[in-house]
C-alpha positions in Angstrom: 129.0 117.0 86.1 129.5 114.2 83.5 128.3 111.2 85.7 128.3 110.4 88.9 129.1 106.9 88.3 130.8 106.2 91.4 127.8 106.5 93.5 124.9 105.4 90.8 126.1 102.3 89.7 126.5 100.7 93.4 123.2 102.1 93.8 121.7 100.8 90.9 123.3 97.3 91.2 122.0 97.1 94.9 118.4 98.4 93.6 118.4 95.4 90.9 119.7 92.8 93.1 116.8 93.4 95.3 114.2 93.1 92.4 116.0 89.9 91.7 115.6 88.4 95.0 112.0 89.7 95.5 111.0 88.1 91.9 112.4 85.0 92.9 110.8 84.5 96.3 107.4 85.7 95.3 104.6 85.0 93.0 102.0 82.3 92.3 104.9 79.7 90.7 107.5 79.6 93.2 107.8 76.6 95.4 105.5 76.4 98.4 107.6 76.2 101.6 106.5 74.0 104.6 107.8 73.2 107.7 107.2 69.0 108.5 107.3 68.1 112.3 106.0 64.9 112.9 107.6 64.6 116.6 109.9 67.1 118.4 113.4 65.8 117.3 112.5 65.9 113.6 111.9 69.3 112.0 112.6 70.0 108.3 111.8 72.2 105.7 110.2 71.0 102.1 109.1 72.7 99.1 106.1 71.8 97.2 106.1 72.5 93.2 103.8 75.4 92.0 105.1 75.4 88.4 106.1 72.5 86.3 107.5 72.6 82.3 107.3 69.8 79.9 105.6 67.1 79.2 106.3 65.0 82.3 104.4 64.3 85.4 105.0 67.0 88.2 107.4 65.4 90.7 106.5 65.6 94.6 109.7 64.6 96.8 109.7 64.4 100.7 112.5 63.4 102.8 111.2 60.8 105.2 111.5 61.5 108.9 112.1 57.7 109.5 111.6 54.1 107.9 107.9 54.1 109.4 106.6 57.4 107.3 104.1 57.3 105.1 102.1 59.7 103.4 99.0 60.4 100.5 98.3 63.2 98.2 95.1 64.1 97.3 94.4 66.3 94.1 92.2 67.1 90.9 92.2 69.3 88.2 91.3 73.1 88.5 89.0 74.7 88.3 87.1 71.8 87.7 83.9 70.0 89.3 86.4 67.0 89.4 86.0 64.4 92.8 89.0 64.8 94.7 91.5 61.8 94.1 93.8 60.6 96.7 97.1 58.1 96.2 99.8 56.9 98.1 103.2 58.5 98.1 105.5 55.5 96.8 109.0 55.1 99.5 112.0 55.3 97.3 115.5 55.8 99.0 114.1 57.5 101.8 111.7 60.1 100.1 108.2 59.9 99.5 107.7 60.2 95.8 104.8 60.9 93.6 104.1 62.5 90.0 101.3 65.1 89.6 99.8 64.0 86.0 101.0 66.3 83.3 98.6 69.1 82.1 97.9 71.0 78.7 99.9 74.3 78.9 98.3 76.5 81.4 96.5 73.7 83.0 96.2 73.5 86.7 96.2 70.9 89.4 94.9 71.6 93.1 96.6 69.4 96.0 97.6 68.9 99.4 99.6 66.1 101.5 98.7 64.3 104.2 102.1 62.6 106.2 101.7 60.1 108.8 104.4 58.4 111.0 104.0 56.6 114.3 100.6 57.4 114.7 100.8 61.1 114.3 99.7 63.1 111.4 100.6 66.1 109.7 98.8 67.7 106.5 100.8 69.8 104.3 97.9 72.4 102.8 94.3 71.4 103.1 91.0 70.9 101.0 90.4 74.4 101.9 93.6 76.1 101.5 95.3 73.8 98.7 98.4 74.2 96.9 98.1 75.0 93.0 100.4 74.0 90.4 100.4 75.5 86.9 102.0 73.4 83.9 103.7 75.4 80.8 105.3 74.4 77.9 109.0 73.8 77.5 110.8 77.2 76.7 114.2 77.0 74.7 117.1 78.3 76.9 118.0 80.2 73.9 115.2 82.1 74.2 114.3 82.1 78.0 117.8 82.9 79.1 118.3 86.4 77.1 114.3 87.2 77.9 115.6 87.1 81.6 118.8 88.5 81.3 117.6 91.6 79.4 114.6 92.3 81.7 117.2 92.7 84.7 119.5 94.6 82.3 116.7 96.7 81.8 116.4 97.3 85.4 119.9 97.8 85.9 120.0 100.6 83.3 116.6 102.1 84.4 118.0 102.4 88.3 121.0 104.1 86.6 119.2 106.3 84.7 117.0 107.1 87.8 120.0 108.0 90.2 122.2 109.8 87.6 119.1 112.1 86.9 118.4 112.7 90.5 122.0 114.1 90.2 121.4 115.9 87.0 124.4 114.7 85.2 125.1 114.6 81.7 124.3 110.7 81.2 120.9 110.1 81.6 119.3 110.6 78.9 121.4 108.5 77.1 121.2 105.8 79.7 117.2 106.2 79.6 117.2 105.3 75.7 119.6 102.1 76.5 116.8 101.3 79.0 114.1 101.4 76.5 116.1 99.4 73.9 116.6 96.8 76.2 112.9 96.7 77.7 111.6 96.2 74.2 113.7 93.4 73.0 113.6 91.5 76.1 110.1 92.4 76.7 108.2 93.0 73.5 110.1 90.5 71.3 111.4 88.0 73.3 108.5 88.1 75.8 105.8 86.7 73.5 108.1 84.2 72.3 108.3 82.6 75.7 104.8 83.3 76.3 104.0 81.1 73.2 106.4 78.1 74.1 105.1 78.1 77.6 101.2 78.9 77.1 100.3 78.6 73.6 99.7 82.3 72.8 102.2 85.4 72.1 100.1 87.9 73.8 97.6 87.9 76.4 97.5 91.4 77.7 95.7 94.6 76.6 93.9 94.9 74.3 93.3 91.1 74.2 93.1 90.1 77.4 93.9 90.2 81.3 97.4 88.9 81.6 99.0 90.8 84.5 102.6 90.1 83.5 101.8 91.6 80.0 99.8 94.4 81.0 102.7 95.2 83.6 105.1 94.9 80.7 103.1 96.9 78.4 103.0 99.9 81.2 106.5 99.5 81.9 107.1 100.1 78.0 105.0 103.0 77.6 106.8 104.7 80.7 109.9 104.3 79.1 108.6 105.7 75.6 107.4 108.5 77.2 110.6 109.1 78.9 112.5 108.8 75.2 110.1 111.1 73.5 110.2 113.9 76.3 114.0 114.3 76.3 114.4 114.0 72.5 114.8 117.4 71.8 115.4 119.2 75.7 117.3 117.4 78.4 114.6 117.0 80.9 115.1 114.4 84.3 111.3 114.3 85.1 110.3 112.0 82.2 113.2 109.7 82.9 112.5 109.9 86.7 108.8 108.9 86.1 109.6 106.0 83.9 112.0 104.4 86.2 109.5 104.9 89.1 106.9 103.6 87.0 109.3 100.3 86.2 110.3 99.6 89.7 106.5 99.6 90.5 106.3 97.0 87.5 108.8 95.1 89.5 107.2 95.4 92.4 104.2 93.2 91.2 104.9 89.4 91.7 105.9 87.5 88.5 102.9 85.4 87.2 100.1 86.7 89.4 96.7 86.7 87.4 98.3 84.7 84.5 97.0 82.5 81.7 94.9 79.2 82.7 93.6 76.4 81.0 89.7 76.3 80.8 89.1 72.3 80.8 85.4 72.9 79.7 86.4 75.0 76.7 89.5 73.1 75.9 91.5 76.6 75.7 93.7 79.2 77.4 91.8 82.2 79.3 92.9 84.5 81.8 92.3 84.6 85.4 90.5 88.0 86.3 91.0 87.8 90.0 
């Protein structure tokens, strides 16, 4: 059997789409969703930002349920001993707006919202369980786009190699090598460039620090390096299956967990250890 692409390609695409959807809906940088319900007749969903790039303030925009709706945002830098500061949301064209002040790359602000309409109040998050937003530098699209493309292309080829290996075809070794190449280019070459533009460091994983995104990439690369080395002289299925399973595990960890964080006391980027 040369290949079983009629079966394995659809399976690989399905698995990769699941990984993409999972990565797009999990992790600490994607917007926090809330349901706003001031009265029985008005209920709608809003998203509060948890990541912001560039040098501008991070915009908060909440559609008003009525002309009388008002709101405040309470915020402070994190992690600091700064006192909480409360500001009124500005009403503009039927929307309550505010700009959280821009921070250095990897700097964070913790905040929550209070909305009031017709004497009824609703709080989005709270002082005990606030929303955290992390700031970052602008990453050029010509670096970010191919980085994302090759990372998910790696997942696609990895899944294809896995299913081809399970069917014991003639193609899984070659596909595994393509996987390793895509992962090395997208992760080890373009990844540090993305990290540098966003947070001012090229590599924040082992052996220098504890960045989980960098470390899980390193584990995935090592897994596929083993997969390539152990299939150089002999066609073996287990190294390819092992490498593919490791990469699935890597993609199962939400993006940006335990990532870079600006230490306001030291004036430098550090890594969250919890």
